[in-house]
C-alpha positions as semicolon CSV with decimal commas, in nm:
position;residue;x (nm);y (nm);z (nm)
1;M;-4,184;-6,043;23,029
2;S;-4,103;-6,355;23,228
3;R;-4,287;-6,608;23,012
4;S;-4,128;-6,779;22,713
5;W;-4,255;-7,006;22,437
6;A;-4,065;-7,237;22,206
7;F;-4,135;-7,030;21,897
8;R;-4,190;-6,658;21,856
9;S;-4,479;-6,709;21,612
10;R;-4,677;-6,908;21,869
11;A;-4,598;-6,656;22,142
12;T;-4,731;-6,366;21,940
13;G;-5,034;-6,564;21,833
14;R;-5,128;-6,595;22,199
15;C;-5,056;-6,229;22,270
16;L;-5,274;-6,108;21,981
17;R;-5,587;-6,305;22,062
18;P;-5,896;-6,094;22,141
19;P;-5,814;-5,873;22,440
20;T;-5,929;-5,944;22,789
21;G;-5,784;-5,623;22,931
22;G;-5,633;-5,293;22,833
23;D;-5,317;-5,422;22,667
24;R;-5,158;-5,147;22,458
25;W;-4,807;-5,263;22,370
26;L;-4,642;-5,593;22,288
27;V;-4,267;-5,592;22,357
28;F;-4,003;-5,850;22,270
29;V;-3,640;-5,894;22,368
30;D;-3,436;-6,214;22,340
31;D;-3,364;-6,408;22,658
32;D;-2,987;-6,402;22,597
33;E;-2,974;-6,022;22,584
34;T;-2,924;-5,751;22,845
35;V;-3,116;-5,425;22,827
36;A;-3,010;-5,074;22,928
37;P;-3,180;-4,940;23,244
38;D;-3,397;-4,700;23,043
39;W;-3,458;-4,941;22,755
40;L;-3,829;-5,004;22,808
41;A;-3,905;-4,639;22,886
42;C;-3,726;-4,529;22,568
43;L;-3,904;-4,787;22,356
44;V;-4,255;-4,711;22,482
45;T;-4,215;-4,333;22,504
46;S;-4,068;-4,305;22,155
47;A;-4,337;-4,528;22,005
48;E;-4,611;-4,322;22,169
49;D;-4,462;-3,979;22,093
50;R;-4,376;-4,060;21,730
51;G;-4,691;-4,255;21,655
52;F;-4,518;-4,583;21,569
53;D;-4,729;-4,896;21,535
54;L;-4,420;-5,113;21,505
55;A;-4,066;-5,017;21,605
56;A;-3,732;-5,167;21,694
57;G;-3,398;-5,061;21,838
58;P;-3,031;-5,153;21,809
59;V;-2,870;-5,468;21,946
60;I;-2,503;-5,414;22,029
61;P;-2,275;-5,722;22,004
62;I;-2,050;-5,781;22,306
63;A;-1,741;-6,001;22,323
64;P;-1,756;-6,315;22,541
65;D;-1,544;-6,332;22,856
66;S;-1,285;-6,570;22,714
67;P;-1,002;-6,433;22,493
68;L;-1,066;-6,424;22,120
69;S;-0,844;-6,559;21,847
70;P;-0,754;-6,315;21,565
71;K;-1,017;-6,473;21,337
72;E;-1,284;-6,458;21,609
73;A;-1,201;-6,092;21,669
74;I;-1,244;-6,020;21,297
75;I;-1,587;-6,187;21,295
76;L;-1,700;-5,996;21,605
77;D;-1,580;-5,675;21,439
78;H;-1,794;-5,770;21,138
79;Y;-2,103;-5,809;21,359
80;S;-2,037;-5,473;21,527
81;A;-1,982;-5,295;21,195
82;E;-2,301;-5,442;21,048
83;A;-2,500;-5,339;21,356
84;R;-2,370;-4,981;21,328
85;R;-2,436;-4,969;20,954
86;G;-2,790;-5,100;20,996
87;G;-2,860;-4,848;21,270
88;R;-2,730;-4,556;21,061
89;N;-2,938;-4,662;20,761
90;R;-3,253;-4,682;20,971
91;E;-3,188;-4,346;21,137
92;R;-3,131;-4,178;20,800
93;A;-3,449;-4,332;20,661
94;L;-3,647;-4,205;20,959
95;Q;-3,500;-3,854;20,936
96;A;-3,573;-3,836;20,563
97;G;-3,944;-3,841;20,639
98;A;-4,023;-4,102;20,375
99;P;-4,223;-4,415;20,465
100;F;-4,002;-4,638;20,681
101;T;-3,974;-4,978;20,513
102;H;-3,670;-5,133;20,683
103;D;-3,718;-5,480;20,831
104;L;-3,764;-5,483;21,209
105;A;-3,625;-5,771;21,414
106;T;-3,792;-5,884;21,736
107;N;-3,471;-5,898;21,939
108;N;-3,554;-5,539;22,042
109;W;-3,908;-5,470;21,933
110;I;-4,238;-5,304;22,023
111;G;-4,578;-5,332;21,857
112;R;-4,904;-5,150;21,914
113;V;-5,150;-5,426;22,003
114;E;-5,458;-5,249;21,868
115;A;-5,297;-5,182;21,528
116;L;-5,178;-5,541;21,493
117;R;-5,517;-5,682;21,592
118;N;-5,709;-5,447;21,364
119;E;-5,508;-5,567;21,063
120;G;-5,514;-5,931;21,175
121;L;-5,135;-5,940;21,183
122;R;-4,958;-6,229;21,352
123;F;-4,630;-6,406;21,306
124;D;-4,675;-6,683;21,052
125;E;-4,673;-7,013;21,241
126;A;-4,633;-7,198;20,911
127;M;-4,277;-7,067;20,898
128;G;-4,203;-7,266;21,215
129;H;-3,833;-7,350;21,233
130;M;-3,737;-7,133;20,935
131;G;-3,666;-6,804;21,109
132;G;-3,756;-6,476;20,944
133;T;-4,102;-6,453;21,099
134;D;-4,020;-6,103;21,227
135;T;-3,907;-5,988;20,882
136;D;-4,224;-6,135;20,732
137;L;-4,448;-5,959;20,985
138;S;-4,261;-5,631;20,940
139;R;-4,313;-5,638;20,563
140;R;-4,681;-5,728;20,591
141;A;-4,729;-5,449;20,845
142;A;-4,571;-5,195;20,609
143;K;-4,795;-5,312;20,323
144;A;-5,099;-5,281;20,551
145;G;-5,016;-4,915;20,612
146;L;-4,891;-4,938;20,970
147;T;-4,634;-4,680;21,079
148;L;-4,293;-4,839;21,129
149;G;-4,003;-4,675;21,309
150;W;-3,665;-4,697;21,476
151;V;-3,568;-4,608;21,834
152;P;-3,186;-4,567;21,850
153;E;-3,197;-4,474;22,219
154;A;-3,346;-4,810;22,326
155;L;-3,023;-5,005;22,370
156;V;-2,993;-5,382;22,401
157;Y;-2,666;-5,576;22,442
158;E;-2,594;-5,933;22,338
159;V;-2,288;-6,137;22,429
160;T;-2,180;-6,316;22,112
161;P;-2,084;-6,676;22,200
162;K;-1,782;-6,832;22,033
163;T;-2,009;-7,073;21,846
164;R;-2,117;-6,772;21,638
165;L;-1,763;-6,649;21,581
166;T;-1,682;-6,896;21,306
167;L;-1,694;-6,867;20,928
168;G;-1,904;-7,183;20,922
169;Y;-2,173;-7,015;21,132
170;I;-2,163;-6,704;20,911
171;F;-2,219;-6,926;20,605
172;R;-2,500;-7,133;20,760
173;R;-2,688;-6,832;20,893
174;A;-2,666;-6,642;20,562
175;R;-2,787;-6,953;20,379
176;S;-3,077;-7,006;20,620
177;Q;-3,182;-6,640;20,614
178;T;-3,182;-6,645;20,234
179;L;-3,391;-6,963;20,229
180;A;-3,644;-6,791;20,457
181;K;-3,651;-6,484;20,232
182;Y;-3,697;-6,702;19,924
183;Y;-3,998;-6,861;20,095
184;M;-4,139;-6,520;20,190
185;R;-4,101;-6,382;19,840
186;Y;-4,207;-6,686;19,640
187;G;-4,312;-6,987;19,849
188;K;-4,592;-6,813;20,038
189;Q;-4,750;-6,722;19,705
190;G;-4,714;-7,076;19,574
191;R;-4,452;-6,967;19,324
192;R;-4,122;-7,131;19,232
193;A;-3,897;-6,867;19,079
194;V;-3,581;-6,983;18,903
195;V;-3,421;-6,728;18,670
196;R;-3,387;-6,430;18,903
197;P;-3,271;-6,629;19,210
198;V;-3,014;-6,823;19,004
199;F;-2,883;-6,502;18,847
200;T;-2,857;-6,341;19,191
201;A;-2,681;-6,651;19,324
202;M;-2,423;-6,633;19,045
203;L;-2,348;-6,267;19,118
204;K;-2,323;-6,333;19,492
205;A;-2,093;-6,631;19,435
206;L;-1,857;-6,428;19,216
207;S;-1,846;-6,137;19,460
208;G;-1,806;-6,380;19,750
209;L;-1,508;-6,554;19,596
210;G;-1,344;-6,220;19,518
211;R;-1,399;-6,087;19,869
212;L;-1,278;-6,413;20,018
213;A;-0,950;-6,391;19,827
214;V;-0,894;-6,026;19,922
215;G;-0,993;-6,089;20,283
216;Y;-0,753;-6,378;20,330
217;A;-0,472;-6,177;20,174
218;L;-0,532;-5,875;20,398
219;G;-0,659;-6,057;20,708
220;S;-0,963;-5,829;20,718
221;R;-1,336;-5,872;20,769
222;T;-1,373;-5,870;20,390
223;Q;-1,330;-6,248;20,414
224;V;-1,634;-6,262;20,642
225;K;-1,837;-6,070;20,383
226;G;-1,713;-6,316;20,121
227;V;-1,829;-6,619;20,319
228;R;-2,162;-6,451;20,386
229;A;-2,208;-6,383;20,013
230;L;-2,139;-6,750;19,938
231;G;-2,399;-6,847;20,198
232;I;-2,654;-6,619;20,031
233;A;-2,573;-6,772;19,690
234;T;-2,620;-7,122;19,830
235;G;-2,949;-7,023;19,991
236;Y;-3,092;-6,898;19,663
237;L;-2,990;-7,213;19,479
238;Q;-3,128;-7,441;19,749
239;G;-3,450;-7,239;19,752
240;V;-3,495;-7,300;19,380
241;F;-3,474;-7,675;19,448
242;G;-3,732;-7,661;19,726
243;R;-3,508;-7,659;20,033
244;R;-3,652;-7,499;20,348
245;S;-3,461;-7,324;20,622
246;T;-3,425;-7,509;20,953
247;L;-3,248;-7,223;21,132
248;Y;-3,420;-7,273;21,468
249;L;-3,392;-7,649;21,487
250;E;-3,050;-7,579;21,636
251;T;-2,952;-7,325;21,899
252;D;-2,632;-7,131;21,953
253;G;-2,528;-6,953;22,270
254;N;-2,708;-6,961;22,603
């Protein structure tokens, strides 16, 4: 838990080499997060009791110490609302009893070492600075038949720095995440899709402009959703022209 590497993909590659001991679980949490006292116990116990091979839990955004401007408060509210919505969707999917196919992020994550090794699953080091390696691994694990799950009781908290409370950051992150997803869907297979991504970009751009106008008029987080939609549209278009995400060439926060 005390060791860190520059990139998550390299870290997991080391962790998943042939075992030298009785390692059972691989656990990740980001170094700028704070965990609840029972976080690890909840994560491990739930994974064992429910038979999860891969699972994750919620990350709750926390305001920084310094006062927030009205716009910063709206953006933080957007993060909090999205975290709650994502958690509810994952809980409902788990309770429905259908195969759990939601993406699992490694900012609060546990993996069964034996299951990952048996399927030869590692984070893709070729994705390097792109980001999205956890999403990529999660999707490959689901396709390989591993049991994915969600542990709502395993709580992690993250102070959101002011550098992430800007519309510019919302746009850049949405663009970068979309570029990574374009690569996962098409680039890894050596494909260069055009029609569907461009059509999706057009729809996202139209909805983004509409939400932006409504959000500015009402002063609500709808404007944040609008900027995010424009970032997604830009990501799809840049992906078509061969652009790659460089999300982790820069850092925000601590």
